[in-house]
N, C-alpha and C positions, 0 to 999 in steps of 0.2 A: 687547419694549423693556423695559429696567430702568427703574423710576421712580426718583423722588429717593431713596427710603429702602428700595428693594426688594432683598431677598436671595431669590433663587428657590430654593425648595426641592425643585423639580420632579426626580425622579429618572427616567432613561431606561433602555431596555433594550438591551444590546449584542448584536445578534442573532447574531453569528459565534460569540460564546463559549457560546452556548446550542445552536447546532446543530453536532455534531460533523463533522468533516472528517478527511481522511488527513493525517498529519504533512507539513509542508511543508519541502522542503529550503531551505537559505540561498541566496539569489539571489546568484550571483557576477557578475553582468554578462554571462554567457554565454547564447547563445540558449537558450530553453527546450527542453526535450525534447518537450512536448505543450502544446496549448492548455490543458488542464484542469490541468497543473502550474503554468503560468504563472498562470492565473486563481486558483489557490489561494494563490500568492505575493501576489498583488494584494489577496486577501481580507484576508489576514494584515496587509499594510501599511495598507490601509484603515482595518481595526478599530483598529489603533495609533493612527492620526491622529484617529480618531473619539474615543477615550478621553481622547486629549490636548486635546480641544476645538477642533481644528482641521478644521473641518467642511466648509469649501470645498474645502480639498486632499482630503480624504477622499471628498467627492463625485466629485471627478475621477478617482480612484482606482478608486472602484465602478464608474464608467461604463465603464472600460477593463475591468474584471472582468467586467461583463455581457457585453461584446463578445467577451471570450475564451471565456466559458462557451456563449455562443450558437454560437461556431465549432467548439467541441469537440462540440457536440450533447448536451450533459449538462444535462437539464431541471432536475434538483435543483440542481446548481451555479447555473443561471440564477434560480432561485427564492431561492436565498441572497442572490444580487446584487441581485435586484428588491427584496427585503425591507430590505437595508441601505441601498438608495437612498430608500426610503420613510422609513426613520428618519432619515437625514441630511436629507432636504428638510423634515422636520418641524422639527429644529433649526434650520434655516435659514428658518423661518416660511413655507414655501412648502406649505401644508397641502393644497391640492388636488393637488399632485403627490405629496405624501406619501401620501395615501389612494390614488391612482390606482397607484402601484407597489406598496403594501402589498396592495391587493385582487389585483393579479396575481400576487403572491408567495402569497397565500393560496390562490388558485385551483390553483397548481401543487402546494402542499403537500397538498391534499385529493386532488388527482388521483394523486399517488404514494404517499398512504397514509402520508405523514410526520407522525404526530400531534405530535412534539415541536416540529418546526417550525411547525405549524399553531397551537399554543399561543403560541409565540414570538410570530408574526405577529399574533395577535389582541390580544396584549399591547401591540405597536407600534401597532396601529390605536387601541386605547384611550388610549394615549400621545397621539396626534395630537388625538384629541376632547378630551382633558384639557387640552392647550395652547389649544385654541381655546375654552376655557371651557365645554365641553359635559360637565360632570362626571357627570351620570347615565348619558349614554351611555358615557363612559369606563369607569364601574363595571360596566356590562352586558359589555362587551368583556373587561375584567379578570377578572370571574367566571367567563367562558367558559374564559379562559386558565388560571386557577387550577384549574379542574376538570380540564383536560387534563393541566396539570403533575403533579397528584396521581396521575391515571390512570397516566402512563408512568413515575412515579417521578423526575421531572426535579425535584431539590432546588434547583439553582440558579434555576431557571425559576419555582418556586414561592415561593422567598425573594424574588426581585424582584418578583413580582406582588403579593405581600402588600405589600411597600413602597409599590408604586404605588397600591394601593387606599388605603393611609394617606394618600398625598398628595392623592388625590381628596377624600376625607372631610376633610382640612385645609382644603383650598380651599373646602369647603362649610361651613366653620368648625365642623366636629363634630371637635373637637380631641382629645376623650378617646377617640373612636371611632378616629381616626387613630393614637394612641398604641398601641391595642391591636393594631393590625395591624403597626405598626413595631416593636414588641416580639416579635412572632410572627416577623418577618423576621431581626431582628438576630442572634439565636443561630444561625440556620441559615447566614446569610452568614459568621458567624465561623468556624463548623465546617467550611466549605467553604474557607477560608482565602483568600476574595475580599476582598482588602484595598481595592480599588478601590470596590467597592460598599457595604463596611463603612463607609467614610468618608461616602458619600452618605446610607446609612441614619442615621448618628449626627447628621448636620447637619439631617436631617429631624425627627428626635426633638428635636434642641435648638430648632427653629423652633417646634414644637407646644409645647413647655414655655414657650417665650418667650411665645406668643400667649395662653397660659392665666396669663400673669403670674407663672410660677414661674421667675424670673430665675437663681437659683443652680443649679437643676438644668439649664436650659438652658446656662448657662455650663459645667458640668461635660461635657455631650455636645458642645458646640462644641470644647472643649480637646482632646477625644479625637480629634475629627476633625481638628483642626489638626495633632496629632501625625502621623497617618498621612499627610496631605498632604506633610508635610516628608519622611517616610519614602520616599515614592513619587516625591518632587521633582515634584510636580504644581504648578507655580507658578500657574496660574490658579486652581485650587481652594483653594491655600494662602491666595492673597489674600482670596478670598471668605470663607474660614474666619476669617481675621483680622478682616476687617469685621464679622462677625457677632459675634466675642468683643467687638469695640469697642462695638458697639450695646448688648450685653448689659450691658457695664461702665457705659455710660451711663444704662441703665435702673435700674442699682443707685446712680446717682449718684456713681459712683466715676470722676471726670473725668479724672484723671490717667491712669489705667490705660485708659481708652477712647481717650485721646490718643495713647497709646503704641502701641495696636494699629491705630489708624486710620492713623497715620503709617507703620508698616510695611506695611499693605495698599497705601497710596497708592504706595509705592516700587515694589512690584511690578507694580501696574497699569501704571505709567508705563513700566517695563521692557518689558512683554510688549505694550504699545499697545493697552490696553483703555481706551479713551478715555470710553466712557460710564460704566464703573465709577470711574474715575479722577474725573470730575465729581461723581459721588454722593459719594464719599468725601470729596472736598473740601468738599462742603456738610455732611458730618457734622462734620468738623474745625471748620468756622466755628461749627457749633451748640455744639460742646464749648467753644469759646472764649467764645462768648456765655453758656454756662451757668455757667462758671467766674466770669464777672462778676456775674450775675443769677441764683444758685442758687435764689432764692425762687420764681422763675418756670418752675420745671421742667416740662418737657413730654415725655414719652418719644419716642424715635424710633420709627417705624414700620416694622415688617417684613411684607411681604406675601408670602403663599404664591402 
């Protein structure tokens, strides 16, 4: 749950982009040739919904995918669907289910000798522990995942694991150590052309600098992230980035700029129906108006990782 001034810096791992699968034909509405080809199409659709933040819809699609893989008898495909379900349940704060699905997927990855998938699933288990506030356990799983990513030359998996290690250190308030891992991750993500995760990485760097009180540096990274959100037309993340920029301008006591960005964020939160974020941003706007009246009593807004 987002608290009054919370901007979540947590970055997740998209399993299906890390585990390769045969190219999927465009779904035309015609009955699929086989259960496995249909399952692949469902995987692709579920992954898109996941990256758009539409987790409940993504969950329903991955449940259909799991059933299709089981009918086809493809155990590796079943493992992919189980891992994806674990990841989505984690996003939905259903952590027991998340770990249950992830451990089933991990068992299949080990059984089939798929080291790349094993590393990704270890990363996802770390993610769930991280969300639960079990940061040292998360770091243990992330380090295992990082070792495997380097072993199999999975550069995308390595980049994202480095980023997630940074997140855990940030939540342990070890911000300089977090920045070390973020800055290892960022050039790798850029070289891979992965704009979605580049944006997440940039926002995490911005958050670390903000927590260190280095507001101008934070603002630079948040603005880069905002530009990518707009390029990708990701409205939810755009609103979060706008809110973060507003909070940083507030910390710099540039209240007119803070208000400008908060108002833009508010419009998007209202458009997409994110009522929790809408309420938080309304509170930010109230604090800006109050600060404009009583600038002597300045208190920085809080961003929590």
